[in-house]
C-alpha positions in Angstrom: -0.1 0.2 -0.2 3.0 2.4 0.3 4.7 1.7 -2.8 1.1 2.3 -4.5 0.5 5.7 -2.2 4.4 6.5 -2.6 4.0 5.9 -6.9 0.6 8.0 -6.8 2.3 10.9 -5.2 5.2 10.9 -7.7 2.9 10.6 -10.3 1.1 14.2 -9.5 4.2 15.3 -8.7 5.3 14.8 -12.3 1.6 15.9 -13.5 2.0 19.2 -12.2 5.6 19.9 -12.6 5.3 18.9 -16.1 2.4 21.0 -16.3 4.1 23.9 -14.8 6.9 23.7 -17.1 3.9 24.3 -20.2 2.6 26.9 -18.7 5.7 28.5 -18.4 6.9 27.4 -21.7 3.5 29.3 -23.2 4.1 32.3 -21.6 7.6 32.3 -22.3 7.2 31.4 -25.8 3.9 34.9 -25.8 6.6 36.5 -24.1 8.5 36.7 -26.5 6.5 37.4 -29.4 4.9 40.1 -27.5 5.9 43.2 -26.2 3.9 46.2 -24.2 5.1 49.7 -25.5 5.5 52.2 -22.9 2.8 54.9 -23.8 0.5 51.8 -22.5 -2.2 52.8 -19.7 -0.9 51.0 -17.1 1.4 48.2 -18.6 2.5 45.7 -15.8 -1.6 45.1 -15.2 -1.7 44.0 -19.1 1.1 42.1 -18.6 -0.3 40.2 -15.5 -3.9 39.7 -17.6 -2.0 38.6 -21.0 -0.3 36.3 -18.8 -3.8 34.8 -17.1 -4.9 34.7 -21.0 -2.1 32.7 -22.1 -2.6 30.6 -18.9 -6.0 29.9 -19.7 -5.5 28.8 -23.2 -2.7 26.3 -22.0 -4.9 24.9 -19.5 -7.3 24.3 -22.1 -5.3 22.8 -24.8 -4.1 20.5 -22.0 -7.6 19.6 -21.2 -8.3 18.9 -25.0 -5.2 16.4 -25.3 -6.4 14.3 -23.1 -9.9 14.4 -24.5 -11.7 15.8 -21.7 -12.6 19.2 -23.6 -12.0 21.0 -26.9 -9.6 24.1 -25.4 -11.8 26.2 -27.5 -14.8 24.9 -25.5 -12.8 25.4 -21.7 -12.3 28.7 -22.4 -15.8 29.4 -23.3 -16.8 28.2 -19.9 -14.0 30.0 -18.0 -15.1 33.2 -19.5 -18.6 33.1 -18.8 -17.9 31.3 -15.6 -18.7 34.6 -13.3 -22.7 35.4 -13.0 -24.2 38.7 -11.8 -26.3 39.2 -9.5 -29.7 41.3 -9.6 -29.6 44.5 -10.7 -31.4 47.0 -8.8 -32.0 49.6 -11.3 -32.8 47.2 -14.5 -35.2 44.4 -15.1 -33.4 41.7 -16.8 -35.0 38.8 -19.2 -33.5 36.3 -21.5 -35.7 36.2 -24.9 -35.6 34.2 -28.3 -35.6 36.7 -31.2 -37.2 33.4 -33.6 -33.7 31.0 -33.3 -31.8 33.9 -31.7 -30.7 34.2 -28.1 -31.1 37.7 -26.1 -30.6 39.4 -23.4 -32.9 42.3 -22.5 -31.7 45.4 -20.0 -34.7 47.5 -19.1 -34.6 50.4 -17.1 -37.2 50.2 -13.8 -37.4 54.2 -13.6 -40.4 54.8 -15.6 -39.6 57.0 -18.1 -42.5 60.0 -19.7 -41.6 59.7 -23.3 -40.5 56.2 -25.1 -36.3 55.3 -25.1 -33.8 54.9 -27.1 -32.6 51.3 -27.7 -29.0 50.0 -28.5 -28.7 47.0 -29.7 -25.6 45.4 -28.9 -23.3 42.6 -30.6 -20.8 41.2 -28.5 -16.8 40.8 -29.3 -14.6 37.7 -29.0 -13.6 37.4 -32.7 -16.8 35.7 -33.5 -14.9 32.6 -31.9 -15.4 33.5 -28.1 -17.8 36.1 -26.0 -21.4 35.7 -25.0 -24.0 37.3 -22.8 -22.3 36.4 -20.0 -18.8 38.0 -20.9 -20.7 41.5 -21.7 -23.1 41.5 -19.0 -21.7 44.4 -16.7 -21.0 46.3 -20.2 -24.5 46.0 -20.9 -26.0 46.6 -17.7 -23.5 49.9 -17.1 -24.8 51.7 -20.9 -28.7 50.7 -20.1 -28.2 52.3 -16.4 -26.0 55.2 -17.5 -28.0 56.4 -21.0 -31.1 55.3 -19.5 -32.0 52.9 -22.8 -33.4 49.3 -23.2 -30.5 47.8 -24.1 -30.8 44.2 -26.7 -27.6 42.0 -26.3 -27.6 39.2 -28.9 -26.0 36.1 -28.2 -24.9 35.3 -31.7 -23.9 31.9 -33.1 -20.1 31.2 -32.7 -17.0 30.4 -35.3 -15.2 27.8 -35.6 -18.9 25.6 -35.3 -20.9 28.3 -36.9 -19.4 29.9 -39.8 -19.7 32.6 -41.7 -22.8 34.2 -42.2 -24.1 33.0 -39.2 -22.8 35.5 -36.6 -23.8 38.0 -39.3 -27.6 36.9 -39.9 -28.7 36.2 -36.4 -27.5 39.9 -35.6 -29.6 41.0 -38.6 -32.4 38.9 -37.9 -32.4 39.9 -34.4 -31.8 43.7 -34.8 -35.6 43.1 -37.7 -37.4 41.5 -35.2 -36.9 44.2 -32.1 -37.7 46.9 -34.7 -41.0 44.9 -35.7 -41.9 43.9 -32.1 -40.6 47.6 -30.8 -44.0 48.7 -30.0 -43.9 45.7 -26.9 -40.8 47.9 -25.5 -41.4 51.7 -25.0 -38.5 52.2 -27.4 -39.2 54.8 -30.0 -38.3 53.7 -33.4 -36.7 56.1 -34.7 -34.2 55.8 -31.7 -32.4 52.7 -32.4 -28.7 51.9 -32.9 -26.6 49.2 -33.1 -23.4 48.7 -31.2 -20.9 46.2 -30.5 -16.6 46.0 -29.8 -14.4 44.1 -32.5 -15.8 41.3 -33.6 -19.6 43.0 -32.5 -18.4 46.4 -34.0 -17.8 44.4 -37.2 -21.6 42.7 -37.2 -23.2 45.9 -36.4 -21.6 47.9 -39.2 -23.1 45.0 -41.5 -26.1 45.3 -40.2 -26.4 48.6 -40.7 -25.2 48.7 -43.8 -27.8 46.0 -44.9 -30.6 48.2 -43.5 -29.9 51.0 -45.2 -32.2 49.0 -48.3 -35.1 47.9 -46.0 -37.8 50.4 -46.5 -39.8 48.8 -44.6 -38.1 49.9 -41.6 -37.5 52.6 -39.7 -33.9 54.4 -39.9 -31.3 53.3 -37.8 -30.7 56.8 -35.6 -26.6 55.5 -34.8 -23.9 53.0 -34.7 -21.6 52.8 -32.4 -18.3 50.9 -33.3 -15.5 50.0 -30.3 -12.3 49.3 -32.1 -13.9 47.4 -35.1 -12.1 44.9 -37.1 -14.2 45.9 -40.7 -11.3 44.4 -43.4 -9.3 41.3 -44.3 -6.9 42.6 -47.5 -4.4 44.6 -45.6 -2.3 42.5 -42.6 0.4 44.9 -43.3 -1.4 48.2 -42.3 0.5 51.1 -39.8 -1.1 49.9 -36.7 -0.6 45.6 -37.6 2.9 46.9 -38.1 3.4 48.9 -34.4 1.2 46.9 -32.1 1.8 43.2 -33.7 2.8 42.2 -30.5 0.3 44.3 -27.8 -2.1 42.9 -26.0 -4.9 42.0 -25.5 -5.0 40.8 -29.6 -1.5 39.8 -31.5 -1.5 40.6 -35.1 -1.4 36.9 -35.5 -4.7 36.3 -33.7 -7.2 39.1 -35.5 -6.0 37.1 -38.7 -6.6 33.5 -37.2 -10.0 35.1 -35.6 -11.1 35.9 -39.1 -9.9 33.0 -40.5 -11.9 30.9 -38.4 -15.1 33.3 -39.0 -14.5 32.9 -42.7 -14.5 29.0 -42.5 -13.4 27.4 -39.8 -9.9 26.9 -41.3 -6.8 29.1 -40.4 -4.7 26.8 -42.6 -3.6 30.3 -44.9 -2.8 32.1 -41.8 1.3 32.9 -43.7 -0.5 33.9 -46.8 -3.2 36.2 -45.2 -0.5 38.0 -42.6 2.2 38.1 -45.4 -0.9 39.8 -48.1 -0.6 37.3 -51.1 -3.8 36.0 -50.3 -6.1 38.6 -52.8 -4.5 39.4 -56.4 -2.6 42.5 -56.9 -5.7 43.3 -59.5 -8.1 43.0 -56.2 -6.5 44.7 -54.1 -5.5 48.1 -56.8 -9.1 48.3 -56.8 -9.5 48.3 -52.8 -7.0 50.5 -52.1 -8.6 53.6 -52.6 -10.3 52.6 -49.6 -8.0 51.1 -47.6 -4.6 51.8 -47.9 -1.6 53.7 -45.3 -2.0 56.5 -47.4 -5.5 56.4 -46.0 -4.1 56.9 -42.4 -2.9 60.3 -41.1 0.6 60.7 -41.5 0.6 60.9 -37.3 -0.4 57.7 -37.0 2.9 56.6 -39.0 5.2 57.7 -37.0 6.3 54.2 -34.5 8.5 52.9 -37.4 6.0 52.1 -39.9 7.8 50.4 -43.6 5.5 50.6 -46.2 4.7 46.9 -47.5 5.2 45.5 -50.7 2.4 43.9 -53.1 2.4 40.5 -53.1 0.3 38.4 -55.5 -1.3 34.9 -54.3 -2.2 32.0 -56.3 -6.0 31.6 -57.8 -6.2 28.5 -55.2 -5.7 30.6 -51.9 -7.8 32.9 -53.9 -10.7 30.7 -53.7 -10.4 29.9 -50.1 -10.5 33.4 -48.6 -12.5 35.1 -52.1 -15.7 36.0 -49.4 -13.3 38.4 -47.8 -14.0 40.9 -50.4 -17.7 40.8 -49.5 -19.2 43.4 -47.3 -20.8 42.0 -45.0 -18.1 40.2 -43.8 -15.8 43.1 -44.6 -17.6 46.1 -44.1 -15.0 48.8 -45.1 -15.6 47.5 -48.7 -19.4 48.6 -48.8 -20.1 50.5 -52.5 -20.1 54.0 -51.3 -23.7 54.7 -52.5 -24.0 52.0 -49.4 -21.8 54.3 -47.2 -23.4 57.5 -47.9 -26.9 56.4 -46.9 -25.5 55.2 -43.3 -26.0 57.0 -40.4 -24.7 59.0 -37.8 -22.2 57.8 -36.7 -19.1 56.8 -33.3 -16.2 55.4 -33.9 -14.0 54.6 -30.9 -10.1 53.8 -31.3 -7.2 53.0 -29.2 -3.3 53.7 -30.3 -1.2 50.5 -28.9 -4.2 47.4 -30.9 -4.1 46.1 -34.4 -7.5 47.1 -35.2 -7.0 50.9 -35.1 -6.8 51.9 -38.9 -10.0 49.8 -39.5 -11.3 52.5 -37.3 -9.9 55.2 -38.9 -10.1 53.9 -42.8 -14.0 54.0 -42.2 -13.8 57.2 -40.1 -12.4 58.4 -43.5 -15.4 56.6 -45.0 -17.7 57.7 -43.8 -16.8 61.5 -44.1 -15.7 61.5 -47.0 -19.7 60.0 -47.7 -21.5 63.3 -45.6 -22.2 61.0 -42.8 -21.1 63.0 -40.0 -18.8 61.2 -37.4 -17.8 61.2 -33.7 -14.5 59.8 -33.3 -13.2 59.6 -30.1 -8.9 57.9 -29.6 -7.6 56.8 -26.4 -3.8 57.4 -26.7 -2.6 55.0 -23.7 -5.6 52.2 -25.0 -5.1 49.1 -25.5 -7.5 46.8 -27.7 -10.1 45.2 -24.9 -10.1 48.0 -22.9 -13.1 49.0 -22.4 -14.8 45.6 -21.0 -12.6 46.4 -18.2 -14.2 49.5 -16.8 -14.8 47.4 -13.5 -13.0 44.9 -13.5 -11.5 45.9 -9.4 -8.2 45.2 -9.7 -7.9 44.8 -13.5 -9.5 47.7 -14.2 -7.9 51.0 -16.9 -8.9 54.7 -16.2 -8.2 54.5 -19.5 -11.3 52.2 -20.0 -13.8 53.9 -18.0 -12.6 57.1 -19.7 -13.9 55.4 -22.6 -17.0 53.9 -21.5 -18.0 57.2 -20.3 -18.0 58.7 -24.5 -19.6 55.9 -25.2 -22.7 56.7 -23.2 
């Protein structure tokens, strides 16, 4: 018995030691591929959050390798594990709009007039995120702006590929607008809003609804560090912030490929820019080009990238990157000039910064009023940290205040 006990203790010790080495190895590897520039808001705190996220991913990979669950399932579970209680100022209900789960936040205080509504699409690279991960944010927007907020639990990749997420967000928005009288909302005061991948979905839904004469026009769109194109992953912000948490350049391209078709085998080609034919790139260069980025955003070591051509085989796998419902920055002017008033938030230390800047220019060039808020010390994902106890960042609260 003593021998068995000793062997069991040795096995557990080896397992724990191996686990720690795996985690530390992954962290060290990720550190070698990441950097936090001096201007980032509270760099030490950001580094700690990054370590926690890496560790979570490594544990998920270990569980996947031993057959317990997939890495994606584990990370999703850990993201949604913390639940909030009742809210003294809000009535919160979980419903279904058609086949799409939604969570509605309604202020308890009676309103003398009809309220505005915010259709909210969460971020997470189309792979992660849920009603739970953005619960605090949605509650805050509903309370502080005295709005009805509808958070949409759209289907996630890679199980559900493009256009599943877009279709769910569009379907939920149309359902809400057709049944708006049940929620005390002004039909002319509906806003679409989203962060990161959710910003992509908000922009795509907004563009689609431009052509719907049977529905009221959207009042506005709020795009929080949105991902809007997949033609060029070598724009200045992608070069300058390639290793800045919480979204590294490689992961941004990986998530886009996961959303497209669940296959990241062409990741290297996408990163180097050899996934789109030169003639198509040149056709879209009027909209997707470093030339359209203000010079002040190029001073941190940007180097012009040489245009590379691609093979027909590779383009066949990613040609849907040219669809505006997937990459809203590529919509025609005829659509863009009809878009509602827009708010765009960008962060200096974010690979997606230039997507927002390019869309800002496109909107303004087409006569759309744009309010732009730029966090000089911000990084990708900072808005969701506004009320995270020790992990809060002042810049996140400033950004949220500007959104409200």
